[in-house]
Each structure stands twice: as structure tokens, then as C-alpha cells.
Wavefront OBJ file of the C-alpha trace (Angstrom):
o trace
v 60.871 71.718 114.206
v 62.149 75.200 113.223
v 64.903 74.785 115.702
v 66.068 71.659 114.230
v 66.269 73.228 111.019
v 68.108 75.929 112.317
v 70.675 73.483 113.989
v 70.944 71.720 110.595
v 71.533 74.764 108.955
v 74.486 76.015 111.407
v 75.904 72.609 111.391
v 76.043 72.685 107.528
v 77.612 76.162 107.415
v 80.082 75.064 110.041
v 80.945 72.012 108.115
v 81.408 73.936 104.984
v 83.643 76.544 106.693
v 85.773 73.661 108.266
v 86.268 71.972 104.791
v 87.967 74.966 103.447
v 89.925 75.847 106.820
v 93.622 75.129 107.100
v 94.321 72.008 108.998
v 95.565 72.293 112.533
v 99.108 70.490 111.841
v 99.388 73.070 108.926
v 98.668 76.215 111.363
v 101.576 74.942 113.352
v 104.060 75.882 110.538
v 104.599 79.767 110.521
v 105.800 79.688 106.953
v 102.222 78.553 105.907
v 100.620 81.262 108.032
v 102.754 84.142 106.592
v 101.246 85.377 103.528
v 101.836 88.961 102.927
v 99.265 90.439 100.361
v 98.096 93.951 99.804
v 94.528 94.845 100.218
v 94.359 95.451 96.429
v 95.644 91.707 95.891
v 92.977 90.334 98.167
v 90.182 92.448 96.701
v 91.135 91.586 93.035
v 92.619 87.963 93.340
v 91.443 86.205 96.494
v 87.862 87.376 97.066
v 86.780 90.091 94.832
v 83.132 90.099 95.655
v 83.555 91.268 99.263
v 84.167 94.871 100.104
v 87.786 94.504 101.717
v 88.494 98.443 101.896
v 85.495 98.786 104.071
v 86.304 95.755 106.313
v 89.861 96.738 106.727
v 89.138 100.554 107.356
v 86.493 99.471 110.078
v 88.716 96.870 111.491
v 91.854 99.303 111.730
v 89.885 102.175 113.316
v 90.012 105.793 112.762
v 93.704 106.197 113.778
v 95.050 103.911 111.100
v 95.439 104.911 107.355
v 94.325 102.221 105.359
v 94.728 101.919 101.228
v 94.954 99.697 98.575
v 98.713 99.365 98.962
v 98.283 98.466 102.698
v 100.160 95.032 103.442
v 98.112 92.609 105.570
v 99.050 88.899 106.463
v 96.230 86.545 105.095
v 97.138 83.494 107.418
v 94.441 81.321 105.301
v 94.311 82.557 101.894
v 92.351 79.350 100.559
v 89.615 80.054 103.259
v 89.469 83.739 102.184
v 89.080 82.496 98.492
v 86.357 80.179 99.416
v 84.332 82.369 101.900
v 82.556 84.597 99.319
v 81.027 81.253 97.558
v 79.983 79.865 100.955
v 78.299 82.993 101.906
v 76.506 83.358 98.720
v 75.281 79.760 98.873
v 74.078 80.197 102.508
v 70.310 81.767 102.824
v 70.139 85.145 104.907
v 67.870 83.145 107.569
v 70.651 80.594 107.910
v 73.174 83.361 108.339
v 71.042 84.872 111.004
v 70.593 81.455 112.755
v 74.383 81.159 112.641
v 75.153 84.418 114.287
v 72.369 84.147 116.834
v 73.795 81.022 118.103
v 77.261 82.079 118.302
v 76.322 85.356 119.966
v 74.407 83.359 122.457
v 77.229 80.910 122.788
v 79.710 83.773 123.324
v 77.828 84.854 126.366
v 76.882 81.607 127.924
v 79.736 81.913 130.397
v 78.238 84.755 131.658
v 75.038 82.837 132.956
v 75.181 81.519 136.700
v 75.525 77.913 137.570
v 71.865 77.153 138.075
v 70.756 78.502 134.318
v 73.836 76.722 133.026
v 73.191 73.247 134.857
v 69.297 73.525 133.724
v 70.248 73.153 129.923
l 1 2 3 4 5 6 7 8 9 10 11 12 13 14 15 16 17 18 19 20 21 22 23 24 25 26 27 28 29 30 31 32 33 34 35 36 37 38 39 40 41 42 43 44 45 46 47 48 49 50 51 52 53 54 55 56 57 58 59 60 61 62 63 64 65 66 67 68 69 70 71 72 73 74 75 76 77 78 79 80 81 82 83 84 85 86 87 88 89 90 91 92 93 94 95 96 97 98 99 100 101 102 103 104 105 106 107 108 109 110 111 112 113 114 115 116 117 118 119
């Protein structure tokens, strides 16, 4: 019963993420994917409730200087703007289920053929 509820929660979250994602045909247009923004613009205009300095500092690693004036390409600004609302509307338990599922799925290719054929 709990796994059915988890599956529904994962599907609901993925549906909400898909609804705000850029359409495939739009992603083929390089002009639509190039949206140069400073980290400050992202943090103040697109999604101010997320800690973008922390995100970009960790993502860039120790060898790269990151500050509010750093330019980045935001390929899907509508998605970034909608993400905080989706995350805030999703319970912590549902987020855990989502990440567990995707972690297991990402390693499923490492399973041998016997295990994969049993599912």
C-alpha cells in the first residue's frame, strides 16, 4: 500500500515538473536555450527562495571563483522560476521517495541480467 502511494507521489511530482519544462521542439532552438543571467538576477528575480550562491559555489568546485556578478546560462528560466513552488508544495516524504526511486533507477544498469530479468 505504501509503495503505491509512493509511486503516485513520484508520478505527481514528475508530472508537475514536466508541465513547467520546456517543450522538446523549443529545446531544438538554440536562441531559446541561451538565457545569460547573473547569479544575482537568478537569486532575486527567478527563484529568490533558493540559495543560488551555495548551489553555484558547490557546483563550480573550489577552483572557480563564484560571486553574484557571475554569468551563467539559464537554459530553462520558466522551469527555474516554477521550481520553488513545486518543491514547497511537495512533502519531505514524497521528495525522499522521488530521490530514492531515481537513485535506484540510476544504478539499475549495474545489476546483472538475472536480477534485471526478475523484475
